[in-house]
VEXDREN-2710 file (C-alpha; in Angstrom, 1 decimal):
% VEXDREN-2710
k/r/px/py/pz
1/UNK/-17.2/-79.0/-79.9
2/UNK/-19.5/-77.9/-82.4
3/UNK/-18.4/-79.1/-86.1
4/UNK/-17.2/-75.9/-88.3
5/UNK/-19.7/-74.8/-91.2
6/UNK/-18.4/-76.2/-94.4
7/UNK/-17.7/-72.3/-95.5
8/UNK/-15.3/-72.2/-92.7
9/UNK/-13.0/-74.9/-94.1
10/UNK/-13.3/-74.6/-98.0
11/UNK/-14.4/-71.9/-100.6
12/UNK/-17.0/-74.3/-101.9
13/UNK/-20.8/-73.2/-101.4
14/UNK/-22.6/-75.1/-99.1
15/UNK/-24.9/-77.7/-100.5
16/UNK/-28.3/-76.2/-100.8
17/UNK/-28.0/-73.4/-97.8
18/UNK/-31.1/-71.8/-96.4
19/UNK/-31.9/-68.7/-98.1
20/UNK/-31.6/-65.3/-96.5
21/UNK/-34.6/-63.4/-97.6
22/UNK/-35.6/-59.8/-96.6
23/UNK/-38.7/-57.8/-96.7
24/UNK/-38.5/-54.0/-96.6
25/UNK/-41.0/-51.7/-95.6
26/UNK/-40.6/-48.0/-96.4
27/UNK/-42.0/-46.1/-93.2
28/UNK/-44.9/-43.9/-93.5
29/UNK/-43.5/-43.6/-97.0
30/UNK/-45.9/-41.0/-98.7
31/UNK/-45.3/-38.9/-95.5
32/UNK/-41.4/-39.1/-96.0
33/UNK/-41.7/-38.0/-99.9
34/UNK/-43.8/-34.9/-98.6
35/UNK/-41.4/-33.8/-95.8
36/UNK/-38.8/-34.4/-98.6
37/UNK/-40.5/-32.0/-100.6
38/UNK/-41.1/-29.4/-97.9
39/UNK/-38.6/-29.3/-95.2
40/UNK/-40.8/-27.3/-93.2
41/UNK/-43.0/-30.3/-92.3
42/UNK/-40.1/-32.2/-90.5
43/UNK/-40.8/-33.3/-87.1
44/UNK/-44.5/-32.4/-87.1
45/UNK/-47.3/-34.4/-87.0
46/UNK/-48.5/-34.9/-90.9
47/UNK/-50.9/-37.1/-92.7
48/UNK/-51.6/-37.8/-96.6
49/UNK/-54.8/-37.1/-97.3
50/UNK/-57.0/-38.2/-100.3
51/UNK/-58.9/-35.7/-102.6
52/UNK/-62.4/-35.1/-102.0
53/UNK/-64.3/-37.8/-104.5
54/UNK/-67.3/-35.4/-103.9
55/UNK/-65.7/-32.3/-104.2
56/UNK/-63.3/-30.3/-106.5
57/UNK/-61.7/-32.4/-108.9
58/UNK/-59.2/-30.0/-110.5
59/UNK/-55.8/-30.8/-111.1
60/UNK/-53.3/-29.9/-108.2
61/UNK/-49.9/-30.2/-109.0
62/UNK/-47.2/-31.6/-107.0
63/UNK/-45.3/-28.4/-106.8
64/UNK/-48.8/-26.6/-106.0
65/UNK/-49.5/-25.8/-102.4
66/UNK/-50.9/-28.9/-101.1
67/UNK/-51.5/-28.2/-97.0
68/UNK/-55.7/-28.5/-96.7
69/UNK/-55.8/-28.6/-93.0
70/UNK/-59.9/-28.3/-93.6
71/UNK/-60.0/-31.2/-95.8
72/UNK/-62.2/-33.9/-94.6
73/UNK/-60.8/-36.8/-96.9
74/UNK/-59.7/-40.3/-95.9
75/UNK/-56.1/-40.6/-94.9
76/UNK/-54.0/-42.8/-96.9
77/UNK/-50.7/-42.3/-95.0
78/UNK/-49.9/-41.1/-91.4
79/UNK/-46.4/-40.0/-90.0
80/UNK/-44.9/-41.6/-86.8
81/UNK/-45.4/-38.3/-84.9
82/UNK/-49.1/-38.3/-86.0
83/UNK/-49.5/-41.9/-84.7
84/UNK/-48.4/-40.9/-81.3
85/UNK/-51.5/-38.9/-80.7
86/UNK/-53.7/-41.9/-82.0
87/UNK/-54.3/-40.8/-85.5
88/UNK/-54.7/-44.0/-87.9
89/UNK/-55.1/-44.6/-91.6
90/UNK/-58.6/-44.5/-93.2
91/UNK/-59.8/-41.7/-90.5
92/UNK/-61.4/-38.9/-92.1
93/UNK/-59.7/-35.3/-91.8
94/UNK/-62.0/-34.0/-88.8
95/UNK/-61.8/-37.1/-86.9
96/UNK/-57.8/-37.0/-86.9
97/UNK/-57.9/-33.3/-86.2
98/UNK/-60.0/-33.8/-83.1
99/UNK/-57.2/-36.7/-82.1
100/UNK/-54.3/-33.9/-83.1
101/UNK/-55.1/-30.5/-83.9
102/UNK/-51.8/-29.7/-84.6
103/UNK/-52.0/-32.2/-87.7
104/UNK/-50.8/-31.1/-91.0
105/UNK/-52.9/-32.7/-94.0
106/UNK/-51.1/-32.9/-97.2
107/UNK/-53.3/-33.7/-100.1
108/UNK/-52.1/-36.2/-102.6
109/UNK/-51.7/-34.4/-106.1
110/UNK/-54.6/-34.9/-108.6
111/UNK/-54.7/-35.1/-112.5
112/UNK/-57.5/-36.4/-114.8
113/UNK/-60.0/-36.2/-112.0
114/UNK/-58.3/-38.8/-109.7
115/UNK/-55.3/-39.0/-107.5
116/UNK/-51.8/-38.9/-109.2
117/UNK/-49.5/-41.1/-107.2
118/UNK/-46.4/-40.2/-109.5
119/UNK/-44.2/-38.5/-106.9
120/UNK/-44.6/-41.4/-104.5
121/UNK/-43.9/-44.1/-107.4
122/UNK/-40.9/-42.5/-108.7
123/UNK/-39.4/-42.0/-104.9
124/UNK/-39.8/-45.8/-104.6
125/UNK/-38.1/-46.4/-107.9
126/UNK/-35.2/-44.7/-106.2
127/UNK/-35.3/-47.0/-103.4
128/UNK/-35.3/-49.9/-105.2
129/UNK/-32.3/-48.7/-107.4
130/UNK/-30.3/-48.9/-104.1
131/UNK/-31.6/-52.1/-102.8
132/UNK/-31.1/-54.0/-105.9
133/UNK/-27.3/-53.5/-105.2
134/UNK/-27.6/-55.9/-102.2
135/UNK/-29.0/-58.8/-104.4
136/UNK/-32.0/-60.1/-105.9
137/UNK/-34.6/-57.5/-105.7
138/UNK/-38.4/-57.9/-106.2
139/UNK/-40.5/-54.8/-106.1
140/UNK/-43.6/-55.7/-104.3
141/UNK/-45.3/-52.2/-104.2
142/UNK/-44.9/-48.7/-104.2
143/UNK/-43.1/-48.8/-100.6
144/UNK/-42.0/-52.4/-100.0
145/UNK/-39.8/-54.7/-101.7
146/UNK/-38.2/-58.3/-101.3
147/UNK/-34.6/-59.2/-101.2
148/UNK/-32.7/-62.2/-101.5
149/UNK/-29.3/-61.4/-100.3
150/UNK/-27.9/-65.3/-99.5
151/UNK/-25.0/-64.8/-102.0
152/UNK/-23.9/-61.6/-100.1
153/UNK/-24.4/-62.9/-96.9
154/UNK/-22.5/-66.3/-98.1
155/UNK/-19.4/-64.4/-99.1
156/UNK/-19.3/-62.6/-95.7
157/UNK/-19.4/-65.7/-94.2
158/UNK/-16.4/-67.1/-95.9
159/UNK/-14.3/-64.0/-95.5
160/UNK/-14.8/-63.5/-91.9
161/UNK/-14.5/-67.5/-91.3
162/UNK/-18.1/-67.8/-90.3
163/UNK/-18.0/-65.5/-87.1
164/UNK/-20.9/-62.8/-87.6
165/UNK/-19.8/-59.1/-86.7
166/UNK/-22.4/-56.8/-85.2
167/UNK/-24.4/-54.8/-88.0
168/UNK/-24.2/-51.4/-88.9
169/UNK/-26.1/-49.1/-86.5
170/UNK/-26.9/-51.8/-83.9
171/UNK/-29.3/-50.1/-82.0
172/UNK/-31.8/-50.4/-85.4
173/UNK/-31.4/-54.1/-84.9
174/UNK/-33.6/-56.5/-83.2
175/UNK/-34.1/-60.3/-82.7
176/UNK/-37.1/-62.1/-82.1
177/UNK/-36.1/-64.4/-79.3
178/UNK/-37.7/-66.4/-76.6
179/UNK/-39.1/-63.2/-75.0
180/UNK/-40.2/-61.5/-78.4
181/UNK/-38.6/-59.0/-79.9
182/UNK/-35.2/-58.2/-77.9
183/UNK/-32.0/-55.8/-78.8
184/UNK/-29.2/-58.0/-80.9
185/UNK/-26.3/-57.3/-78.9
186/UNK/-26.8/-60.7/-76.8
187/UNK/-27.8/-62.8/-80.0
188/UNK/-24.6/-61.4/-82.0
189/UNK/-22.4/-62.3/-78.6
190/UNK/-23.3/-66.1/-79.0
191/UNK/-20.3/-68.3/-78.7
192/UNK/-18.6/-69.5/-81.9
193/UNK/-19.6/-73.0/-81.2
194/UNK/-23.1/-72.4/-80.6
195/UNK/-23.8/-70.8/-83.8
196/UNK/-26.0/-72.7/-86.1
197/UNK/-25.3/-72.4/-89.9
198/UNK/-28.8/-71.1/-90.3
199/UNK/-28.6/-68.2/-87.7
200/UNK/-25.0/-67.4/-89.0
201/UNK/-26.2/-66.9/-92.6
202/UNK/-29.1/-64.7/-90.9
203/UNK/-26.3/-62.7/-89.2
204/UNK/-24.2/-62.1/-92.2
205/UNK/-27.6/-61.3/-94.0
206/UNK/-28.5/-58.7/-91.3
207/UNK/-25.0/-56.8/-91.9
208/UNK/-26.0/-56.5/-95.6
209/UNK/-29.3/-54.8/-94.9
210/UNK/-28.3/-52.4/-92.3
211/UNK/-26.0/-51.1/-95.0
212/UNK/-28.5/-51.1/-97.6
213/UNK/-30.8/-49.2/-95.2
214/UNK/-28.1/-46.7/-94.4
215/UNK/-27.3/-46.1/-97.8
216/UNK/-31.2/-45.4/-98.9
217/UNK/-31.3/-42.9/-95.5
218/UNK/-28.1/-41.3/-96.5
219/UNK/-28.7/-40.9/-100.1
220/UNK/-32.0/-40.1/-100.4
221/UNK/-33.2/-39.6/-96.6
222/UNK/-35.6/-42.1/-96.2
223/UNK/-35.8/-44.7/-93.4
224/UNK/-37.1/-48.2/-93.9
225/UNK/-37.7/-51.4/-91.7
226/UNK/-37.0/-54.6/-92.7
227/UNK/-37.6/-58.5/-91.8
228/UNK/-35.1/-60.9/-92.3
229/UNK/-35.6/-64.9/-92.2
230/UNK/-35.5/-67.8/-94.6
231/UNK/-38.4/-67.0/-96.5
232/UNK/-40.9/-64.4/-97.9
233/UNK/-43.7/-65.6/-95.7
234/UNK/-41.5/-65.1/-92.3
235/UNK/-39.6/-62.2/-93.7
236/UNK/-43.1/-59.9/-94.2
237/UNK/-44.5/-61.2/-91.0
238/UNK/-41.4/-59.8/-88.9
239/UNK/-40.8/-56.7/-90.9
240/UNK/-43.4/-55.0/-88.9
241/UNK/-42.8/-56.2/-85.3
242/UNK/-40.6/-53.0/-84.7
243/UNK/-40.8/-50.0/-86.5
244/UNK/-39.8/-47.3/-87.9
245/UNK/-36.2/-47.3/-88.5
246/UNK/-35.6/-51.0/-87.4
247/UNK/-34.5/-54.4/-89.0
248/UNK/-35.6/-57.8/-87.3
249/UNK/-34.1/-60.9/-87.4
250/UNK/-36.4/-64.1/-87.2
251/UNK/-34.1/-67.2/-86.3
252/UNK/-35.4/-70.7/-87.2
253/UNK/-35.6/-71.5/-83.6
254/UNK/-38.5/-68.6/-83.0
255/UNK/-40.5/-69.5/-86.0
256/UNK/-43.1/-71.2/-84.2
257/UNK/-43.3/-68.9/-81.2
258/UNK/-44.2/-66.0/-83.6
259/UNK/-46.6/-67.8/-85.8
260/UNK/-48.7/-70.3/-83.3
261/UNK/-50.6/-67.0/-81.7
262/UNK/-51.2/-65.4/-85.0
263/UNK/-55.0/-65.3/-86.8
264/UNK/-54.9/-67.5/-89.5
265/UNK/-56.2/-64.4/-91.9
266/UNK/-52.4/-63.0/-91.0
267/UNK/-50.8/-65.7/-93.3
268/UNK/-50.3/-64.4/-96.8
269/UNK/-53.2/-66.3/-99.0
270/UNK/-55.3/-66.7/-96.2
271/UNK/-56.7/-63.3/-95.5
272/UNK/-59.6/-63.8/-97.8
273/UNK/-62.1/-66.6/-98.0
274/UNK/-59.9/-69.8/-98.1
275/UNK/-58.9/-68.5/-94.6
276/UNK/-62.2/-68.1/-93.6
277/UNK/-63.1/-71.4/-94.9
278/UNK/-60.3/-73.3/-93.2
279/UNK/-61.2/-71.5/-89.7
280/UNK/-65.0/-72.3/-90.1
281/UNK/-64.3/-76.3/-91.3
282/UNK/-61.8/-76.9/-88.6
283/UNK/-63.5/-74.7/-85.8
284/UNK/-60.0/-73.0/-85.1
285/UNK/-58.9/-69.3/-84.9
286/UNK/-54.8/-69.4/-85.0
287/UNK/-52.1/-70.8/-86.8
288/UNK/-50.9/-73.0/-84.0
289/UNK/-54.4/-74.6/-83.8
290/UNK/-54.0/-75.1/-87.7
291/UNK/-50.5/-76.7/-86.7
292/UNK/-51.8/-79.2/-84.7
293/UNK/-54.4/-80.7/-87.1
294/UNK/-53.0/-83.7/-88.8
295/UNK/-51.7/-83.4/-92.5
296/UNK/-53.9/-86.5/-93.6
297/UNK/-57.1/-84.5/-92.2
298/UNK/-56.1/-81.5/-94.0
299/UNK/-55.5/-83.6/-97.4
300/UNK/-58.9/-85.3/-96.8
301/UNK/-60.7/-82.1/-96.2
302/UNK/-58.9/-79.6/-98.3
303/UNK/-57.7/-81.7/-101.3
304/UNK/-54.3/-83.1/-102.4
305/UNK/-52.9/-79.8/-103.3
306/UNK/-54.3/-77.2/-100.5
307/UNK/-53.9/-79.8/-97.7
308/UNK/-50.2/-80.1/-97.7
309/UNK/-49.7/-76.8/-98.5
310/UNK/-51.7/-75.6/-95.2
311/UNK/-49.8/-78.0/-93.2
312/UNK/-46.4/-76.2/-94.5
313/UNK/-48.0/-72.7/-94.0
314/UNK/-48.9/-73.7/-90.4
315/UNK/-45.0/-74.4/-89.9
316/UNK/-43.8/-71.4/-91.9
317/UNK/-42.4/-73.3/-94.7
318/UNK/-42.8/-71.6/-97.9
319/UNK/-41.0/-72.2/-101.6
320/UNK/-41.9/-68.8/-102.8
321/UNK/-38.9/-67.5/-104.4
322/UNK/-37.7/-63.6/-104.7
323/UNK/-37.8/-63.1/-108.4
324/UNK/-35.7/-60.5/-109.8
325/UNK/-38.1/-57.9/-110.8
326/UNK/-37.3/-53.9/-110.2
327/UNK/-39.8/-52.7/-112.6
328/UNK/-43.4/-53.3/-112.2
329/UNK/-45.0/-56.1/-113.9
330/UNK/-48.1/-54.2/-114.9
331/UNK/-49.0/-50.5/-115.0
332/UNK/-52.4/-49.9/-113.5
333/UNK/-54.8/-46.6/-113.1
334/UNK/-58.4/-46.4/-111.7
335/UNK/-60.8/-44.8/-109.6
336/UNK/-63.5/-45.6/-107.1
337/UNK/-67.1/-44.0/-107.5
338/UNK/-68.6/-44.3/-104.1
339/UNK/-72.4/-44.1/-103.0
340/UNK/-74.1/-41.4/-105.2
341/UNK/-71.1/-41.2/-107.6
342/UNK/-71.6/-45.0/-108.7
343/UNK/-71.5/-45.1/-112.6
344/UNK/-75.2/-46.0/-114.4
345/UNK/-74.7/-45.1/-117.9
346/UNK/-72.4/-46.2/-120.7
347/UNK/-71.7/-42.4/-121.3
348/UNK/-70.1/-42.2/-117.9
349/UNK/-68.0/-45.3/-118.5
350/UNK/-66.9/-43.9/-121.6
351/UNK/-65.9/-40.4/-119.9
352/UNK/-63.9/-41.9/-117.3
353/UNK/-62.1/-44.5/-119.3
354/UNK/-60.9/-41.5/-121.2
355/UNK/-59.7/-39.8/-118.0
356/UNK/-58.1/-43.0/-116.8
357/UNK/-56.5/-43.7/-120.2
358/UNK/-54.9/-40.4/-120.5
359/UNK/-53.0/-41.3/-117.1
360/UNK/-52.1/-44.8/-118.3
361/UNK/-51.1/-43.4/-121.6
362/UNK/-48.7/-41.2/-119.8
363/UNK/-47.0/-44.0/-117.6
364/UNK/-46.7/-46.2/-120.6
365/UNK/-44.6/-43.1/-122.2
366/UNK/-42.7/-42.7/-119.3
367/UNK/-42.3/-46.4/-119.0
368/UNK/-41.2/-46.9/-122.4
369/UNK/-38.7/-44.0/-122.3
370/UNK/-37.2/-45.2/-119.4
371/UNK/-37.0/-49.1/-119.4
372/UNK/-37.1/-49.2/-123.4
373/UNK/-40.1/-51.7/-123.0
374/UNK/-44.1/-51.6/-124.3
375/UNK/-46.8/-53.6/-123.1
376/UNK/-48.5/-56.3/-125.3
377/UNK/-51.6/-56.7/-123.4
378/UNK/-54.5/-54.2/-122.0
379/UNK/-57.0/-55.0/-119.0
380/UNK/-60.3/-53.5/-117.7
381/UNK/-61.4/-53.9/-114.4
382/UNK/-64.3/-53.0/-112.7
383/UNK/-66.5/-53.7/-109.4
384/UNK/-70.2/-53.8/-109.6
385/UNK/-72.3/-54.9/-106.7
386/UNK/-69.3/-56.3/-104.8
387/UNK/-68.0/-58.4/-107.5
388/UNK/-64.8/-57.9/-109.3
389/UNK/-64.8/-58.4/-113.5
390/UNK/-61.8/-58.2/-115.4
391/UNK/-61.1/-58.5/-119.3
392/UNK/-58.5/-58.4/-121.4
393/UNK/-57.5/-57.9/-125.3
394/UNK/-54.4/-57.3/-127.5
395/UNK/-52.9/-53.6/-126.4
396/UNK/-54.5/-51.5/-129.1
397/UNK/-51.9/-48.8/-129.3
398/UNK/-50.4/-46.2/-127.0
399/UNK/-52.5/-43.4/-127.6
400/UNK/-55.5/-42.1/-125.2
401/UNK/-58.1/-42.6/-127.7
402/UNK/-56.9/-46.3/-128.7
403/UNK/-57.0/-47.3/-125.0
404/UNK/-60.0/-45.8/-124.0
405/UNK/-62.0/-47.1/-127.0
406/UNK/-60.8/-50.6/-126.6
407/UNK/-61.6/-50.4/-122.8
408/UNK/-65.3/-49.3/-123.8
409/UNK/-65.3/-52.1/-126.2
410/UNK/-65.0/-54.8/-123.4
411/UNK/-67.0/-52.7/-121.2
412/UNK/-69.9/-52.8/-123.5
413/UNK/-69.5/-56.5/-123.8
414/UNK/-70.1/-56.8/-120.1
415/UNK/-73.1/-54.7/-119.8
416/UNK/-74.8/-56.4/-123.0
417/UNK/-74.7/-59.7/-120.8
418/UNK/-76.9/-58.2/-118.1
419/UNK/-80.1/-56.3/-117.5
420/UNK/-79.0/-54.0/-114.7
421/UNK/-75.6/-52.8/-113.5
422/UNK/-73.5/-50.1/-111.7
423/UNK/-69.8/-49.7/-111.5
424/UNK/-68.0/-48.5/-108.2
425/UNK/-64.6/-49.3/-109.5
426/UNK/-63.3/-48.8/-112.6
427/UNK/-59.5/-49.7/-113.5
428/UNK/-57.3/-49.7/-116.9
429/UNK/-54.1/-51.7/-117.1
430/UNK/-51.4/-52.5/-119.5
431/UNK/-48.9/-55.7/-119.0
432/UNK/-47.2/-58.4/-120.8
433/UNK/-44.4/-56.1/-121.6
434/UNK/-41.8/-56.8/-124.1
435/UNK/-38.4/-55.0/-124.9
436/UNK/-38.2/-52.7/-127.7
437/UNK/-35.0/-53.9/-128.5
438/UNK/-36.1/-57.5/-128.4
439/UNK/-38.7/-56.8/-131.2
440/UNK/-37.6/-53.8/-133.2
441/UNK/-41.3/-53.8/-135.4
442/UNK/-43.0/-53.1/-132.3
443/UNK/-43.0/-49.5/-132.8
444/UNK/-44.4/-49.7/-136.2
445/UNK/-47.1/-52.0/-135.0
446/UNK/-48.1/-49.7/-132.1
447/UNK/-48.3/-46.9/-134.8
448/UNK/-50.4/-48.6/-137.3
449/UNK/-52.6/-50.3/-134.4
450/UNK/-53.2/-47.1/-132.8
451/UNK/-55.7/-45.9/-135.7
452/UNK/-57.9/-49.2/-135.6
453/UNK/-60.5/-48.0/-133.0
454/UNK/-59.3/-50.7/-130.4
455/UNK/-60.9/-53.6/-131.3
456/UNK/-58.8/-56.5/-129.5
457/UNK/-59.1/-60.2/-128.9
458/UNK/-61.4/-60.6/-125.6
459/UNK/-59.6/-62.7/-123.2
460/UNK/-58.9/-63.4/-119.6
461/UNK/-57.2/-60.2/-117.9
462/UNK/-54.5/-60.8/-115.3
463/UNK/-55.9/-61.6/-112.2
464/UNK/-56.1/-58.3/-110.8
465/UNK/-55.4/-55.3/-112.9
466/UNK/-55.4/-52.7/-110.0
467/UNK/-52.9/-49.8/-109.7
468/UNK/-49.7/-50.4/-109.0
469/UNK/-49.8/-54.2/-109.0
470/UNK/-45.7/-54.8/-109.1
END
């Protein structure tokens, strides 16, 4: 018969077991948050709509009435009830209402002349607090996270002598098998001798994830979907296979069946210029076609690092581990200026940096109070004629004025290098956090630095100081 896995015979952890990695994605999360705040919306087709950037920029608090069914703003979240009518993200309000006349349009709260995502951010943090109970947790954005539940899966494997048990709410669990996504009962009925070690570990991990999702639902009222695989790349790809309120397991034997038909751009890091270059140089479109290219040829064409990396990606192999990070790595705020709203004067840059700095200072203050940490570095980012530019400096202080003036100093240097310019996106970010406890003098530093007019040393900013970078 099939040899028993080592954990059935000993308490020793198997040598280098496969990891159980999970991508959790909250279902139409902004819509769920709004329903939680206004239960009369329950079961109705709703969408969360962006404010009108060409119209009224007054502050609208989360507690104020925000259903604007005459809005023609862009939809940033669409409930599953609305999706059933063909309503999609990024539609304008009028087009969406033609698809679904009953659609309820909830506008995002606004403050400082821009969208205020605080209620969604805080709700996402509550979810992270629950998910982190299951293992290593990496917050990826407001509404998604990665988990590594390997340790808990191993513990259960030892406890149950390897035999996986059907997870909680099995009707919400799917397995990607020979015929695509199917119910999980048949897979969990695999005879003892036929389980591979790797699949057993995934099955125990699926039970952990089902329980975590159940707690999120019962404690907070939010449904989420999940992908369960052996690495972040595969977990992310399979979390969206069956939504909402479902989890999908990707056994090792099904990896190539999932990957091969995908367009190359679906793979992480291949959605932009590199992916286009690979497709063009090789004359291919799909991951399966990439997999057929010998590694030696990939190495010759794309170099000693990128070539082997492409070879591994086409096989679903990734060494990118889940990092323990339940707090955002950076805090960012920004605004987009479309068409005639594009910024063309330093006076307008100064005005909007002041507005954006106000929000950033508030968020740094809240983060400092909650997490006992302060940022060491600030960045400014902008888009001009399709190019994204970023600059950074030492954090000049925590006041609105010091952040805004340091940002302006960085933009002035950029402006001085060119004859003409327009700005269509403007962002401020704070990063490189340190614990207040770890450096007690830090508060004194900020108090003294706040009055120095924000002159910092210019350097390279984090790669993308955009809002909500985790």
